[in-house]
C-alpha positions in Angstrom: -4.0 -0.5 1.1 -3.8 -4.2 2.2 -1.0 -6.6 1.8 -0.8 -10.2 0.6 2.8 -11.0 1.2 4.4 -11.1 -2.3 7.6 -9.4 -3.7 8.8 -6.5 -6.0 12.2 -4.7 -6.9 14.6 -1.9 -8.2 17.7 0.3 -7.6 20.8 2.1 -8.9 24.4 1.0 -8.7 23.9 0.4 -5.0 20.6 0.5 -3.1 20.7 4.2 -2.3 22.6 5.5 -5.3 25.9 6.0 -3.6 29.2 4.6 -4.8 29.5 2.3 -1.8 28.8 -1.4 -2.4 29.3 -2.1 1.2 26.2 -0.1 2.1 24.1 -2.2 -0.2 25.5 -5.3 1.3 24.7 -4.2 4.8 21.1 -3.4 3.8 20.7 -6.8 2.1 22.1 -8.6 5.1 19.8 -6.8 7.4 16.8 -7.9 5.3 18.1 -11.4 5.3 18.5 -11.4 9.1 14.9 -10.3 9.4 13.9 -13.5 7.7 11.1 -11.8 5.8 9.8 -15.0 4.1 6.2 -15.7 3.5 4.4 -18.4 1.5 0.9 -17.4 2.5 -1.3 -14.3 2.4 -0.9 -12.0 5.4 -2.3 -8.6 6.4 -0.2 -5.5 5.7 1.6 -4.1 8.7 5.0 -2.7 9.7 7.3 -5.7 10.6 7.7 -4.7 14.2 4.2 -3.1 14.6 5.6 0.3 15.5 4.2 3.5 14.3 6.5 6.2 12.9 5.1 9.5 14.0 7.9 11.6 12.4 6.3 14.5 10.7 8.2 16.1 7.8 7.2 19.5 6.3 7.5 19.4 2.5 6.4 21.5 -0.5 4.9 20.4 -3.9 7.6 21.1 -6.5 6.2 19.2 -9.6 2.9 17.8 -10.9 2.6 15.6 -14.0 -0.3 13.8 -15.7 0.8 10.1 -15.9 -2.1 8.5 -17.8 -3.5 9.6 -21.1 -7.0 9.7 -19.8 -5.6 12.3 -17.2 -7.1 10.5 -14.2 -3.6 9.8 -12.7 -1.2 12.6 -11.6 2.2 12.3 -10.0 3.2 14.8 -7.4 6.8 15.5 -6.3 7.7 16.8 -2.9 10.9 18.3 -1.6 12.0 19.9 1.6 11.6 23.7 1.7 15.2 24.1 2.5 16.4 21.5 0.0 17.8 19.2 2.6 18.1 15.4 2.1 15.1 13.4 3.0 14.9 10.1 5.0 15.9 7.1 3.1 13.3 4.6 1.8 13.2 1.2 0.0 10.8 -0.1 -2.6 7.3 -0.8 -1.2 7.4 2.2 1.2 4.6 4.7 1.6 3.9 8.1 3.1 1.1 9.3 5.3 0.1 12.5 3.5 -1.6 15.2 5.6 -3.8 17.1 3.1 -4.7 20.8 3.5 -8.2 19.8 4.6 -6.9 17.7 7.5 -7.5 14.4 5.7 -4.7 11.8 6.1 -4.2 9.4 3.2 -1.5 6.9 2.4 0.3 6.8 -0.9 3.1 4.5 -2.1 6.4 6.1 -3.1 6.9 5.5 -6.8 10.0 7.5 -7.5 13.7 6.6 -7.3 15.0 5.7 -3.8 18.4 6.9 -5.0 17.0 10.5 -5.1 17.5 11.6 -1.5 16.0 15.0 -2.1 12.5 14.2 -3.5 9.6 12.0 -2.9 7.1 11.1 -5.7 3.6 9.7 -5.3 0.9 9.0 -7.9 -2.8 9.3 -7.3 -5.8 8.2 -9.4 -8.8 10.4 -9.3 -11.8 8.7 -7.6 -14.9 10.9 -8.0 -17.0 8.9 -5.6 -14.3 8.1 -3.1 -13.5 9.6 0.3 -12.3 12.9 -1.1 -8.6 12.4 -0.7 -7.8 11.8 -4.4 -9.9 14.7 -5.5 -8.0 17.0 -3.1 -4.7 15.8 -4.5 -5.8 16.5 -8.0 -7.5 19.8 -7.3 -5.7 21.4 -4.3 -2.1 20.3 -4.4 -0.7 22.9 -6.8 3.0 23.5 -7.2 4.1 25.5 -4.1 1.6 24.0 -1.7 3.1 23.2 1.7 2.2 19.7 3.1 3.2 17.5 6.0 4.0 13.8 5.7 4.8 11.0 8.1 7.2 8.2 7.3 8.4 6.8 5.1 7.2 3.4 6.4 7.4 0.1 4.6 4.7 -2.6 5.0 5.4 -4.1 1.5 9.2 -4.8 1.5 11.0 -6.2 -1.4 13.1 -9.2 -0.4 15.9 -10.1 -2.9 16.6 -13.7 -4.0 19.5 -15.0 -2.1 19.1 -12.3 0.6 16.1 -13.4 2.6 14.3 -15.1 -0.2 14.8 -18.7 -1.3 13.5 -17.9 -4.8 15.8 -17.7 -7.9 13.7 -15.2 -9.8 11.0 -12.6 -9.3 7.7 -12.0 -11.1 5.8 -8.8 -10.8 2.1 -8.2 -11.4 0.6 -4.7 -11.4 -2.9 -3.6 -12.0 -3.5 0.0 -13.0 -2.5 2.4 -10.1 -1.0 -0.7 -8.4 2.1 0.0 -10.4 3.2 2.6 -7.8 4.9 0.3 -5.2 5.9 -2.1 -7.9 7.8 0.3 -10.1 10.7 1.0 -7.6 10.9 -2.8 -7.1 11.3 -3.4 -10.8 14.0 -0.7 -11.0 16.0 -2.3 -8.1 15.7 -5.8 -9.6 16.9 -4.5 -12.9 19.8 -2.6 -11.6 21.0 -5.4 -9.4 20.9 -8.0 -12.1 18.0 -10.1 -10.6 16.2 -12.3 -13.1 12.7 -10.9 -13.3 9.5 -10.6 -15.4 6.4 -8.5 -15.2 2.8 -8.4 -16.3 1.1 -5.0 -16.2 -2.7 -5.0 -16.7 -5.4 -2.3 -17.0 -8.6 -1.4 -18.7 -6.8 0.2 -21.7 -3.5 1.8 -22.5 -5.0 5.2 -21.9 -5.8 4.4 -18.3 -2.6 2.8 -17.0 0.1 5.2 -15.6 3.8 5.3 -16.2 3.4 3.2 -19.4 6.5 4.7 -21.0 8.6 4.0 -17.9 7.4 0.4 -17.7 7.9 -0.3 -21.4 11.4 1.0 -21.3 12.4 -2.2 -19.6 11.8 -4.1 -22.9 10.8 -7.7 -23.4 10.7 -8.6 -19.7 7.4 -6.7 -19.4 4.1 -7.8 -20.8 1.4 -5.1 -21.0 -2.1 -6.6 -21.2 -5.2 -4.5 -21.5 -8.8 -5.6 -21.1 -10.0 -3.9 -24.2 -7.5 -5.7 -26.4 -7.2 -9.1 -24.7 -10.2 -9.5 -22.3 -10.0 -10.0 -18.6 -6.8 -11.8 -17.6 -6.8 -15.3 -16.1 -4.5 -16.5 -13.4 -2.4 -18.2 -16.1 -2.1 -14.9 -18.0 -1.0 -13.1 -14.8 1.4 -15.8 -13.7 3.0 -16.9 -17.0 6.3 -18.6 -16.3 5.9 -18.7 -12.5 7.4 -21.9 -11.0 8.6 -23.2 -7.8 11.7 -21.0 -7.9 9.7 -17.8 -8.1 8.7 -15.0 -5.7 5.6 -13.1 -6.9 4.9 -9.5 -6.0 1.4 -8.2 -6.8 -0.5 -5.0 -6.3 -3.8 -4.0 -7.8 -7.6 -4.5 -7.5 -8.8 -7.0 -4.9 -10.2 -9.3 -7.5 -6.9 -9.6 -9.3 -4.9 -10.2 -6.1 -7.3 -12.8 -4.9 -7.1 -14.7 -8.3 -3.3 -14.7 -7.9 -3.4 -15.8 -4.3 -5.8 -18.7 -5.1 -3.6 -19.9 -7.9 -0.3 -19.6 -6.1 -1.6 -21.8 -3.3 -1.5 -24.7 -5.7 2.2 -24.0 -6.7 4.5 -25.4 -4.1 7.4 -23.2 -3.0 6.2 -19.9 -4.5 6.6 -16.8 -2.3 3.7 -14.5 -2.6 3.7 -10.8 -1.6 0.9 -8.4 -2.4 -0.7 -5.2 -1.6 -4.1 -3.7 -2.4 -5.4 -0.2 -2.2 -8.9 -0.9 -0.9 -10.4 -2.1 2.3 -10.7 -5.9 2.7 -14.2 -7.4 2.7 -15.7 -8.2 6.1 -15.3 -11.9 7.0 -17.5 -13.7 9.4 -19.3 -10.6 10.4 -22.5 -10.3 12.4 -24.8 -7.3 12.8 -24.6 -5.1 15.9 -25.3 -1.6 17.2 -22.9 1.2 17.9 -23.8 4.1 20.2 -21.9 7.3 19.9 -21.6 8.5 23.5 -21.1 12.2 22.9 -24.1 12.7 20.6 -26.2 9.8 21.7 -26.7 8.4 18.1 -27.3 4.7 17.8 -26.1 3.2 14.5 -26.9 -0.2 13.0 -23.8 -1.9 11.6 -24.7 -4.7 9.1 -22.9 -7.9 9.0 -21.0 -7.0 5.8 -20.2 -3.4 6.7 -17.5 -1.9 9.0 -18.0 0.4 12.0 -16.1 3.1 10.2 -18.4 3.0 7.1 -21.5 3.4 9.2 -20.1 6.0 11.6 -18.9 8.2 8.7 -22.5 8.6 7.6 -23.2 10.6 10.8 -19.7 11.9 11.5 -18.3 12.6 8.0 -15.3 14.5 9.4 -13.9 11.5 11.4 -10.3 10.9 10.6 -9.3 7.7 8.8 -6.7 6.5 6.3 -5.8 2.9 5.5 -9.1 1.1 6.2 -7.1 -2.1 6.8 -6.2 -2.0 10.5 -2.6 -0.9 10.5 -2.3 2.9 10.3 -4.1 3.7 13.6 -5.7 6.9 12.3 -9.3 5.7 13.2 -8.4 4.6 16.7 -11.2 5.3 19.2 -12.0 4.2 22.8 -14.9 1.9 23.7 -16.7 2.8 26.9 -18.6 -0.5 27.0 -19.3 -3.6 25.0 -17.2 -6.6 23.9 -14.6 -5.8 21.2 -13.7 -8.2 18.4 -10.2 -6.9 17.6 -9.2 -7.5 14.0 -6.3 -5.0 13.7 -2.6 -5.9 13.5 -1.0 -3.1 15.5 -2.6 -2.3 18.9 -0.7 -3.5 21.9 -2.2 -5.6 24.7 -2.3 -2.5 27.0 -4.1 -0.5 24.4 -6.7 -3.2 23.9 -7.1 -3.5 27.7 -7.8 0.2 27.8 -10.7 -0.3 25.4 -9.1 1.1 22.3 -10.0 -0.3 18.9 -9.5 0.5 15.2 -13.0 0.9 13.8 -12.0 0.3 10.2 -11.7 -3.4 10.9 -12.6 -4.3 14.5 -16.2 -5.2 15.4 -18.4 -5.9 18.4 -18.4 -9.4 19.9 -21.9 -8.8 21.3 -24.9 -6.7 20.6 -23.7 -3.1 21.2 -20.5 -1.1 21.5 -20.5 2.4 23.1 -17.8 4.5 21.6 -16.2 7.7 23.0 -17.3 9.7 20.0 
């Protein structure tokens, strides 16, 4: 999941579903004080760079197919004892520890007003890293799991409360609807002026279609099989200088939007993607795994993580974007080209690096693996 800073929305009578308007006001004021304003593309990370290591035991209580082609399922989690769960706001995600030991990050796509359940949705990726297949095949109702979070690296900033925009425009591509859907609900409930374009290959492949279309004429559903591939103009219809744009979907789509928005003065762009970013300005180098002695060639356009997984397939990783810290390892020698967003100066001085994004500044890195 990567983030191009753009914005989404949604909520009940107040932000957390309680009959207390003052709570909503306090939350909005806190967001405003944080001055979460962006007009350019930035990497996804928690605002203060901290890692929330809180682990919460949950149990799967519901599974539903959310796309007609059956490739997307939603999974509901609750606490075994029924207790209230930590609060979250639109854009938040969970680190899900799967039964195999894999850790994967999934956006919360339920209702933040429901304090007793978390909902995620996962598209089956047959040739992926195995996490989506495990969710589809192993997380039956009654399965115990552990999560970390919630954490929010894609926060929704309301117009007039941290955003200078007057209206919000959402763009979601396929499974990218997951962080956007709670944002839309919040904007709708709070009376924010908003519009949305939802795109995908076909109506059979896009999840939560009934939920999205229940918002009526504010939403445009556009599928490739009916309309062809969308252009930037199709995705940004009606966007002007008074608009904040929230986008989540395939890398190509988010890049098209980012390129177009740069030419529209005053637009705030916030986005997130669910795939690793391409390597930029990379050079080839070698990685030596000290414990086994293997020497691996890392091409200029590949990450250390990609190449190490070929010989150490059990290595833990999650975000592939340099912010979750799951793939952190220690370098024993070699110059490190740090490209993460979260390691502290002391951690870097100790030789630590995130191999999903960071590289070698010379010819060889020796890793404590």
